[in-house]
N, C-alpha and C positions, 0 to 999 in steps of 0.2 A: 214427570219429575218437575217440581217447581223450583225456580231459581231462589237462592238464598237472599236474605236481606242485604248482605254485603255486596252481592253482585248487582242487585237492583240499585243500591246507592251509587256504585261505581258507574253504572250506566247512566244514571240521572246526572252525575257530575261530569260526565263526558261532554255534554253539550255546553258546559261552562266555558268561560273565556280562557282559563288557565288549562294547559294540557295536563293530562293525568300524571305524567312523570314529575312535573314541577310540583304538583300537589303532594305526591308521595315524598319527594325530597324535603319539602317544607315541613311535612309532618314528622318524618322519621329521621331526617338528617338536619339538625339545627344549625350547622355551620353554614355561613353564607358562601356564595361562590367566590367572592373576592378573597375571603380568608383562605379558601382552598387553593386558589391561584397563587396567593402570596407564599403559602407553604411549599408549593411546587417549585417556585422560583428559588427559594432558599436551599432546598435540597437538590436542585437540578445539577449543580456542578459535582456534588459528591456522587449522585446516582449515575451521572453520565460518564464519569471518569473512574468509577470503582473497578471495572474489569481491567482497565489499562494499568492502574496503580497496583492491583493485586498481581497481575501478570509480570510487571516489572520487578516487584519484590520477590516473587517466586523465581524468576530468572536469575536475579542476583544471587539468591541463596543457592540455587543449583550450580551456577558457575563457580561459586567459591568452595562448595563442599564436594563436588563430584568431578570426575575426569571427563569433561565435555570435549569432543573433538573440534578441531578448528575447521569450520565449514569452508572457508576460502581455500585452504590447503586440500581439503577433500574434493572440492570442485575442480581444482586444477588437475588433480590426479585422475579423476573420472574423464576429463576432456582429453588428456594425453593417452589414456587407455583406449578411448574411442577412436582417436586418430590412428593409433597403432593397428587396431582391428580393421579400420577402413583401408589402410595401406596394405595390410596383409591379404585381404580378400578382394581387393580392387581388381576389376577386369583389366587384363593387359591391353595396352593400346595396339591396335593393328597398324600395319605399315601403310594401309590405304588411307587412314585418317590423317596422317601427318603430311 
């Protein structure tokens, strides 16, 4: 099997001073690297905070329209129930330990 002409041209260009990836980018991606970096800076704040903002908006909507339990109150109830269970099933102190 003989290699195609495109493969031969890629192999011959490989010894060139520019790496193959940069040649590909300059051929098929006309935007400069500075322009791409500038676009990323502009969209950086929106992209990085999108999940936070959407989570906040969803949380506000759910809190206003649904009966959401109070987590603090639920936590205190769980702790008091755990204390009661511990006291109920605690090993009795022996007289030798006192």
